[in-house]
C-alpha positions in Angstrom: 20.2 -23.3 3.1 20.3 -26.7 1.5 21.6 -25.0 -1.6 23.7 -26.6 -4.6 26.0 -25.0 -7.2 24.9 -21.9 -8.9 23.0 -22.5 -12.2 25.4 -21.0 -15.2 23.9 -18.2 -17.4 25.9 -18.6 -20.1 23.7 -20.5 -22.5 21.6 -18.5 -24.7 17.7 -18.5 -24.5 17.1 -19.0 -28.0 19.3 -22.5 -28.0 19.1 -23.8 -24.6 16.2 -26.0 -24.1 13.8 -25.3 -21.1 13.5 -28.4 -18.7 10.7 -27.2 -16.5 11.3 -28.6 -12.9 14.1 -31.0 -13.5 16.6 -29.1 -11.9 17.0 -27.1 -8.8 20.0 -25.0 -8.1 21.0 -21.9 -5.8 20.6 -18.6 -7.7 22.2 -15.4 -7.3 24.0 -16.5 -4.1 26.2 -13.3 -3.9 23.1 -11.2 -4.0 21.4 -13.3 -1.2 24.5 -12.4 0.8 24.3 -8.9 0.2 20.9 -8.8 1.1 21.5 -10.6 4.7 24.3 -8.1 5.3 21.8 -5.3 4.7 19.7 -6.7 7.1 22.1 -7.1 9.7 23.0 -3.4 9.3 19.3 -2.8 9.8 19.4 -4.9 13.0 22.6 -3.1 13.9 20.8 0.5 13.6 17.9 -0.6 15.6 20.3 -2.2 18.1 22.2 1.1 18.4 19.3 3.3 19.1 18.1 1.1 22.1 21.3 0.8 23.3 22.1 4.4 23.8 18.9 5.0 25.6 16.9 5.8 23.0 13.9 3.0 24.0 13.4 3.7 27.3 13.3 7.7 26.2 10.8 6.7 23.4 8.7 4.5 25.7 8.9 6.2 29.0 9.4 9.9 27.3 11.6 12.5 28.6 11.1 16.2 29.5 12.4 19.4 28.3 15.7 19.0 30.7 16.6 15.6 29.4 15.1 13.7 32.2 13.6 10.1 31.7 9.8 10.0 33.0 9.8 7.1 35.8 13.2 6.8 36.8 16.2 8.1 38.7 18.4 10.4 36.2 22.1 11.7 36.0 23.1 15.0 36.0 24.0 16.6 32.6 26.6 18.7 32.8 25.2 23.0 32.7 21.6 21.7 32.1 19.4 23.3 34.8 16.6 20.8 36.3 18.3 17.7 35.2 19.7 14.8 37.3 16.0 14.5 38.8 14.6 11.7 40.6 11.1 11.3 38.5 10.5 7.5 40.1 6.9 8.9 41.1 6.4 10.6 38.0 5.8 8.5 35.2 4.1 10.6 32.6 4.8 13.2 29.7 3.0 16.5 30.4 3.0 19.5 27.8 2.4 22.9 29.0 1.0 23.7 25.6 0.0 20.6 23.4 -1.8 22.0 20.8 1.3 24.4 19.5 2.6 22.2 16.9 5.6 22.9 14.8 4.6 21.6 11.3 8.0 22.0 9.9 9.8 19.9 12.3 6.5 17.7 13.2 6.8 17.7 16.9 4.9 19.7 19.6 6.7 23.1 20.5 6.2 23.1 24.2 7.9 22.4 27.3 7.6 19.2 28.5 7.3 18.3 32.1 7.2 14.6 34.3 4.2 14.6 35.9 2.6 12.0 38.2 -1.1 12.0 36.7 -2.6 13.6 33.5 -5.6 15.8 34.2 -8.6 14.0 33.3 -10.9 17.1 33.3 -10.7 20.3 32.2 -8.7 22.8 34.4 -10.0 26.7 33.1 -8.1 28.5 35.9 -4.8 28.6 37.9 -6.8 27.8 40.9 -8.0 24.7 39.1 -4.3 23.4 38.9 -3.2 24.2 42.0 -5.9 22.0 43.3 -5.1 19.2 41.0 -1.7 19.1 42.3 -2.6 19.5 45.6 -5.3 16.3 45.5 -3.1 14.4 43.3 0.0 15.1 44.0 0.8 15.9 40.4 2.6 19.4 39.7 1.6 21.0 36.4 3.7 24.2 36.4 7.4 24.4 36.2 9.6 22.3 38.8 10.7 25.7 40.0 7.2 27.1 41.3 5.9 25.2 44.0 1.8 24.5 43.8 1.4 27.2 46.7 2.7 29.8 44.4 0.9 29.1 41.3 -1.9 31.4 41.7 0.4 34.4 43.3 3.5 34.3 41.6 4.2 36.5 38.5 5.9 33.8 36.5 2.9 31.6 36.7 1.7 32.9 33.1 5.1 31.4 31.7 6.0 28.5 34.0 2.7 27.1 34.2 0.6 25.5 31.5 -1.7 27.2 28.7 -5.3 27.7 30.1 -7.6 26.3 29.9 -5.9 23.2 30.2 -7.7 20.5 27.9 -8.8 17.0 29.7 -6.2 14.2 28.8 -5.1 10.8 29.4 -2.1 9.0 28.8 -1.2 7.0 25.4 -1.0 3.6 26.1 2.4 2.2 26.3 4.2 5.4 25.5 3.3 7.5 28.9 2.3 10.6 27.3 -0.8 12.9 28.2 -2.7 13.4 25.0 -5.9 16.1 24.7 -9.1 13.7 24.8 -10.4 16.3 22.5 -8.6 16.4 19.4 -10.0 19.5 18.1 -6.9 21.3 18.9 -4.9 19.6 16.4 -7.2 21.0 13.3 -4.4 23.4 12.7 -2.2 20.7 11.8 -4.9 18.8 9.4 -5.6 22.4 8.0 -1.9 22.9 7.0 -1.3 19.2 5.5 -4.7 19.9 3.5 -3.8 22.9 1.1 -6.3 22.4 -1.4 -9.0 23.6 0.9 -9.0 27.6 1.5 -12.0 27.7 3.5 -11.5 26.6 7.1 -15.1 25.9 7.6 -15.4 23.3 4.5 -12.5 21.5 6.3 -14.2 20.9 9.5 -17.8 20.2 7.9 -15.8 17.5 6.1 -14.0 16.1 9.0 -17.6 16.3 10.7 -19.3 14.3 8.2 -16.3 11.4 8.6 -17.0 11.6 12.5 -20.4 11.1 12.1 -20.5 8.4 9.6 -17.8 6.5 10.8 -19.9 3.5 11.5 -21.5 3.6 8.0 -17.5 3.7 6.8 -16.7 1.0 8.8 -19.5 -1.1 7.6 -18.8 -0.2 4.1 -15.2 -1.1 4.2 -16.2 -4.8 5.4 -18.5 -5.1 2.9 -15.9 -4.4 0.0 -13.6 -7.0 1.5 -16.6 -9.2 1.4 -17.5 -8.8 -1.9 -14.1 -8.9 -2.8 -13.6 -12.5 -1.7 -17.3 -13.5 -3.1 -15.8 -12.5 -6.1 -12.5 -14.5 -6.1 -14.6 -17.5 -4.9 -17.2 -17.4 -7.9 -14.4 -16.7 -10.3 -13.0 -20.5 -9.2 -16.7 -21.8 -10.8 -17.8 -19.3 -13.4 -14.4 -18.6 -15.1 -15.5 -19.6 -18.7 -18.3 -17.0 -18.6 -16.6 -14.6 -15.9 -15.7 -12.2 -18.9 -19.4 -11.5 -20.2 -21.0 -11.9 -16.4 -18.3 -9.2 -15.4 -19.0 -7.0 -18.5 -22.8 -7.4 -18.0 -22.5 -6.5 -14.6 -20.5 -3.7 -15.2 -22.5 -2.1 -18.0 -25.7 -2.6 -15.3 -23.7 -1.3 -12.5 -22.7 2.0 -14.6 -26.0 2.6 -15.9 -27.6 2.0 -12.5 -25.2 4.1 -10.6 -25.3 7.1 -13.2 -29.3 6.7 -13.2 -29.2 6.8 -9.2 -27.0 9.7 -9.0 -29.0 11.9 -11.6 -32.2 11.0 -9.7 -30.7 11.9 -6.3 -29.4 15.2 -7.7 -32.6 16.2 -9.4 -34.6 15.0 -5.9 -32.2 17.2 -3.9 -32.4 20.1 -6.1 -36.4 20.2 -5.9 -36.6 19.8 -2.2 -37.8 22.6 -0.4 -35.2 25.2 1.1 -37.5 28.0 2.7 -37.5 26.4 6.3 -33.8 25.6 6.8 -31.3 27.5 8.5 -28.4 29.0 6.8 -26.0 26.3 8.1 -28.3 23.5 6.8 -28.8 25.5 3.5 -25.0 25.5 3.1 -24.5 21.8 3.8 -27.3 21.2 1.3 -25.5 23.2 -1.6 -22.2 21.3 -0.7 -24.1 18.1 -1.2 -26.0 19.2 -4.3 -22.3 20.5 -6.0 -21.0 17.2 -4.8 -24.0 15.0 -6.3 -23.6 17.1 -9.8 -19.9 16.5 -10.0 -20.4 12.9 -9.0 -23.1 12.4 -11.8 -21.1 14.0 -14.6 -17.7 12.1 -13.7 -20.0 8.8 -13.4 -21.8 9.5 -17.0 -18.4 10.3 -18.8 -16.7 7.3 -17.2 -20.0 5.2 -18.4 -19.5 6.6 -22.2 -15.5 5.7 -22.0 -16.3 2.0 -20.9 -18.8 1.6 -23.4 -16.6 2.6 -26.3 -13.5 0.2 -24.9 -15.8 -2.5 -24.8 -16.9 -2.0 -28.0 -13.6 -2.1 -29.2 -12.3 -4.9 -27.4 -15.1 -7.2 -27.7 -13.5 -9.7 -30.5 -10.2 -10.2 -28.3 -10.9 -12.2 -25.6 -10.6 -15.6 -27.1 -7.5 -16.3 -25.7 -8.2 -14.6 -22.3 -11.3 -16.6 -21.5 -8.9 -19.9 -22.2 -6.3 -18.4 -19.6 -9.6 -17.5 -17.2 -11.1 -21.1 -17.3 -7.5 -22.6 -16.5 -6.6 -20.2 -14.0 -10.3 -21.1 -12.4 -8.7 -24.5 -12.4 -5.6 -23.3 -10.6 -7.6 -21.7 -7.6 -9.6 -24.8 -7.2 -6.2 -27.2 -7.0 -4.6 -25.0 -4.9 -7.0 -23.1 -2.9 -4.5 -21.4 -0.5 -3.6 -19.0 -3.2 -6.7 -17.1 -2.2 -5.1 -16.1 1.3 -2.0 -15.2 -0.2 -2.5 -11.5 -0.1 -3.2 -11.9 3.8 0.0 -13.4 4.5 1.6 -10.9 2.3 -0.1 -7.9 4.2 0.9 -9.7 7.6 4.4 -9.7 6.8 4.2 -6.3 5.7 2.7 -5.1 8.7 5.0 -6.6 11.1 8.0 -5.1 8.8 6.4 -1.7 9.2 5.7 -1.4 12.5 9.2 -2.5 13.2 10.5 -0.2 10.9 8.5 3.1 12.2 9.4 1.6 16.1 13.1 1.9 14.9 12.6 5.5 13.2 10.9 6.6 16.5 14.1 5.1 18.1 16.1 7.4 16.0 14.5 10.5 16.6 15.3 10.4 20.5 18.7 8.7 20.3 21.8 10.7 20.5 23.7 12.8 22.8 22.2 15.9 24.5 22.5 18.9 23.4 21.4 22.6 24.8 18.8 24.2 22.4 18.5 28.0 22.1 15.7 28.0 24.7 18.1 26.2 27.0 16.2 23.0 26.9 17.8 19.4 26.0 17.3 18.1 22.6 19.2 14.3 21.5 21.1 14.8 18.1 23.5 12.2 16.8 26.8 13.8 15.7 29.4 12.6 13.1 28.8 9.6 10.3 25.9 8.2 12.5 23.7 10.8 11.8 22.9 9.4 8.5 21.9 6.0 9.6 18.2 7.1 8.6 19.2 7.5 4.8 20.1 3.6 5.0 16.9 2.9 7.3 14.8 4.5 4.5 16.5 2.5 1.7 15.9 -0.7 4.0 12.2 0.3 4.1 11.7 0.3 0.3 14.0 -2.9 -0.5 12.8 -4.9 1.9 9.1 -3.9 1.2 10.0 -4.9 -2.4 11.8 -8.2 -1.3 8.4 -9.1 0.6 6.4 -8.7 -2.6 8.7 -10.2 -4.8 8.6 -13.2 -2.3 4.8 -13.4 -3.0 5.5 -13.1 -7.0 7.8 -16.1 -6.9 5.6 -18.0 -4.4 2.7 -17.8 -6.9 4.9 -18.3 -9.8 6.5 -21.7 -8.6 3.0 -23.0 -7.3 1.5 -22.2 -10.9 4.3 -23.6 -12.9 4.1 -26.9 -10.7 0.6 -27.1 -11.7 1.0 -26.2 -15.1 3.9 -28.8 -15.9 2.7 -31.8 -14.2 1.0 -33.7 -16.5 -1.5 -35.8 -14.1 -2.7 -33.3 -11.6 -3.0 -36.3 -9.1 0.8 -36.0 -9.1 0.8 -32.6 -7.4 2.1 -32.2 -4.3 0.0 -31.8 -1.1 0.2 -28.3 -0.8 1.6 -26.6 -3.8 2.0 -23.4 -2.0 4.2 -24.7 0.9 6.2 -26.5 -1.7 6.6 -23.2 -3.8 7.7 -21.6 -0.4 10.1 -24.4 0.4 11.6 -24.0 -2.9 11.9 -20.0 -2.5 13.7 -20.2 1.1 16.4 -23.2 0.0 16.8 -22.2 -3.6 15.9 -18.7 -5.0 15.9 -15.9 -2.1 19.0 -14.3 -3.7 17.1 -14.1 -7.2 14.3 -12.2 -5.3 16.9 -10.0 -3.3 18.3 -9.1 -6.7 14.8 -8.3 -8.5 13.8 -6.3 -5.6 16.7 -4.1 -5.4 16.8 -3.1 -9.0 12.9 -2.1 -8.2 14.4 0.1 -5.2 17.4 1.5 -7.6 14.4 3.3 -9.8 12.0 4.0 -6.9 14.4 6.1 -4.6 15.5 8.4 -7.5 11.5 9.0 -8.3 10.9 9.2 -4.7 13.6 12.0 -4.6 12.7 14.0 -7.5 9.1 13.9 -6.1 10.2 15.2 -2.8 12.3 18.1 -4.8 9.2 19.0 -6.9 6.9 19.1 -3.5 9.9 21.4 -1.7 10.0 23.9 -4.8 6.5 24.1 -5.5 5.2 27.3 -6.7 8.7 28.6 -6.7 10.2 26.8 -9.7 9.6 28.1 -12.9 7.6 26.5 -15.9 10.7 24.9 -17.6 12.0 23.5 -14.5 8.5 22.2 -13.3 8.2 20.3 -16.8 11.5 18.7 -16.6 10.8 17.6 -13.2 7.7 15.9 -13.7 8.9 14.4 -17.1 11.4 12.7 -15.3 9.3 11.3 -12.5 7.1 10.2 -15.2 9.6 8.2 -17.0 11.0 6.7 -13.9 7.5 5.7 -13.2 7.0 4.1 -16.5 10.2 2.4 -16.2 9.7 1.2 -12.8 6.3 -0.6 -14.0 7.9 -2.2 -16.8 10.8 -3.8 -14.7 8.0 -4.7 -12.2 6.3 -6.8 -15.2 9.9 -8.0 -16.6 10.8 -9.2 -12.9 7.2 -11.1 -12.6 8.3 -12.9 -15.6 11.8 -13.3 -14.6 10.5 -15.2 -11.5 8.5 -17.6 -13.6 11.5 -18.4 -15.7 13.8 -19.1 -12.5 10.6 -21.2 -11.2 10.9 -23.3 -14.2 14.6 -23.7 -15.0 15.9 -22.7 -11.7 18.5 -19.8 -13.5 19.6 -17.0 -11.9 17.8 -13.7 -12.2 19.5 -11.8 -15.6 19.3 -15.4 -17.5 15.8 -15.5 -16.7 14.9 -12.2 -17.4 16.6 -12.4 -20.6 14.4 -15.7 -21.5 11.3 -14.4 -20.3 11.9 -11.3 -22.5 12.8 -13.2 -25.6 9.8 -15.2 -25.2 7.4 -12.0 -24.3 8.9 -10.2 -27.7 8.3 -13.6 -29.7 4.7 -13.1 -28.4 4.3 -9.3 -28.4 0.7 -9.5 -30.0 -0.3 -12.0 -27.8 1.2 -10.2 -24.6 -0.5 -6.7 -25.6 -3.8 -8.9 -25.9 -3.4 -10.5 -22.4 -2.6 -7.4 -20.7 -5.2 -5.4 -22.3 -8.1 -7.7 -22.3 -6.9 -9.8 -19.3 -6.2 -6.6 -17.2 -9.5 -4.7 -18.1 -11.5 -7.5 -17.2 -10.1 -7.9 -13.5 -10.2 -4.0 -13.8 -13.7 -4.4 -14.6 -14.0 -6.6 -11.3 -12.4 -4.1 -9.3 -14.8 -1.5 -10.8 -17.7 -3.8 -9.9 -16.7 -4.0 -6.2 -16.2 0.2 -5.9 -19.3 0.5 -7.9 -21.2 -1.7 -5.4 -19.8 -0.3 -2.4 -20.2 3.3 -3.3 -23.6 2.8 -4.4 -24.3 1.2 -1.0 -22.6 4.3 0.3 -24.6 6.6 -1.6 -27.6 5.1 -0.3 -26.8 4.8 3.3 -25.5 8.2 3.4 -28.3 10.1 1.8 -31.0 8.7 4.4 -28.7 9.1 7.2 -30.2 12.0 8.9 -27.6 13.4 11.2 -24.6 13.5 8.6 -23.3 16.6 7.4 -21.0 16.9 4.1 -20.8 13.1 3.0 -17.9 13.9 0.2 -15.2 12.4 2.1 -16.8 9.5 3.7 -17.9 8.3 0.2 -14.3 9.0 -1.2 -12.6 7.0 1.8 -15.1 3.9 1.4 -14.5 4.0 -2.7 -10.6 4.0 -2.0 -10.7 1.4 0.7 -13.0 -0.9 -1.8 -10.5 -0.5 -4.4 -7.6 -1.3 -2.6 -9.3 -4.3 -1.1 -10.2 -5.2 -4.5 -6.9 -4.7 -6.2 -5.4 -7.0 -3.6 -7.1 -9.6 -4.0 -7.7 -9.3 -8.0 -3.7 -9.2 -8.2 -3.4 -12.7 -7.4 -5.7 -13.6 -10.2 -3.9 -11.1 -12.4 -0.5 -12.9 -11.4 -1.4 -16.5 -12.3 -3.2 -15.4 -15.3 0.4 -13.9 -16.4 2.1 -17.0 -15.3 -0.1 -19.4 -17.3 0.5 -17.1 -20.0 4.0 -17.5 -19.9 4.3 -21.1 -19.2 1.4 -21.6 -22.7 3.9 -19.4 -24.5 6.9 -21.8 -23.2 4.8 -25.0 -24.3 4.2 -23.9 -27.5 7.4 -23.0 -28.9 9.0 -26.3 -27.8 6.0 -28.5 -28.0 3.9 -29.3 -31.1 1.9 -32.0 -29.6 3.4 -34.7 -31.7 4.7 -38.0 -29.6 7.9 -37.2 -27.3 6.8 -33.4 -27.7 3.2 -33.4 -26.0 1.9 -30.2 -24.8 1.7 -30.0 -21.1 -1.1 -27.3 -21.4 -4.7 -27.9 -20.3 -7.6 -29.3 -22.6 -9.1 -25.8 -22.8 -6.0 -24.1 -24.4 -5.3 -27.1 -26.5 -8.6 -26.5 -28.1 -8.0 -22.7 -28.5 -4.9 -23.8 -30.5 -6.4 -26.4 -32.8 -9.3 -23.2 -33.3 -6.4 -20.8 -33.9 -4.4 -22.7 -36.8 -8.2 -24.0 -38.5 -9.0 -20.0 -38.2 -5.4 -19.4 -39.7 -5.9 -21.7 -42.4 -9.5 -20.0 -43.3 -7.9 -16.4 -43.0 -5.1 -17.7 -45.5 -7.4 -18.7 -47.6 -9.7 -16.0 -47.5 -7.4 -13.0 -46.7 -9.4 -12.2 -43.8 -7.9 -8.8 -41.9 -8.3 -10.9 -38.5 -5.2 -13.2 -39.8 -3.1 -10.5 -38.3 -4.4 -11.2 -34.8 -4.3 -14.9 -35.0 -1.0 -15.5 -36.8 1.0 -15.1 -33.7 -1.3 -17.8 -32.0 -0.4 -20.2 -34.5 3.1 -19.5 -35.2 4.2 -19.8 -31.7 2.3 -23.2 -31.7 4.3 -24.5 -34.8 7.4 -22.9 -34.6 8.9 -25.8 -32.2 
């Protein structure tokens, strides 16, 4: 690994000098070894599930008698119809594919191995018999010959439920799935518990299906807008705050006005010539427009009030945004960081889901009450899925933490390099190299702490969902309070972890020492932290709002003039949620850069004062801010201006060194 000896954490942060980028040593090696052992355990679970035949059962499928489709099988003791040769029968066919067991999340039907899936709907047993004779694919039980389909009294039990829907094999998984997914509507209705009227649900789903091209186009639009905003931020960061403020004001007013205009227009539209079904759809859309318009009005008023209160607290934020823009100019690969993180998460999630599916089919064959075969794990191995769930949370948090450490390392290198011409050719790759060589243990420890908080919260949320409507008011209040407290603790630890990674990138100390050092710096600059986290985060939130409003406004205009739509409440919600997630992924990188710059700035002003031998590392823009703060502090001290309270921590931090 290229590791040196572990850094000591005995020194106190208040007495120990920070030495940016001067020493590199491996941190939290025991935690790295623990994480490696945990990953080996995850690999063992995957290997065990494959070795016990789960992979073959998952990919090829198996029937209700334990036979794997597409191969010869061995006889299972006391299990009828087991041990059959299904070399020519490669697909799993369900006699009643629409009979879903919502509790156990599986199809509650007899499964058979067949040679081909019925591509067309079979309405009668004669059609089923004809299909078997032509294609050599018997869709009834193995005990019933095709010639007996129309004559046997057992056909109603041993043959598929009529009409047999047209189906096609699922790629790579050899299951015959109905082409028309309408038979799964019951499953969707059970999941969406807030809809009591099934006709409303069908209209919502219909609105999504008829507007799918528009939804896809608007999702791509949100992605393009997010990338454009990231590029713009690089060049106009000094005036970004004011531009975003103006655009959000105009966007909020424009969106609110358009919504009220559409509501008034649709309310005045004639309804005498429409059918009852079209009238119901129009009333649903009218009600949705009214709700949207009222919500937009309330949101706009609250937005104006917040801007009014925060308008004077943006000086340091503007300076940090300007330096952050320079960081993105010198480190252009930062823009692509969300893509690499998302790609890594998707790869891991695919692996995790595949292993989970393997676990669902692994184990020994057991005969159930109906006489069919199920595969179950007995003994301690039946709890492997708990280990697997913990792995999902820890490794996902580990990947996210690697992104935070990578960004922190690159920005720290930029900030504490006096001559920017001496920067590494690719600071991002240099930061990744330092992460792999020295700090994987720190990242593993930080992500494990988040996992320890997240797991109890998820357990409480599961208990709350299972007891919904059954517990008393007191128990419900206690559960919600615990969930809320754990959520707040998780957010605080996430913020502290991010700053701890920055401290590790600066001094190469272990996680606990870095967290303590970062906490001391943050406490000493509490007012500055509050200002940056309110004003800075609010400005970035305005950027997200701008993208969501722009995408939502485009969606309103397109869906309003789409003639073949039904109810477009759900399509608009889907588009806006996707736009917010995309904007959050991109702007969170910018937010991370600002937070790292702020901690570097706080450390710089604490241990340096600009005198010979103690020169600042900071950019000229931040130096101007420090000088202006000192001047304002002197003037405020003479005049007793109330704003002195705001500027005091800025100046005291700079002069405390």
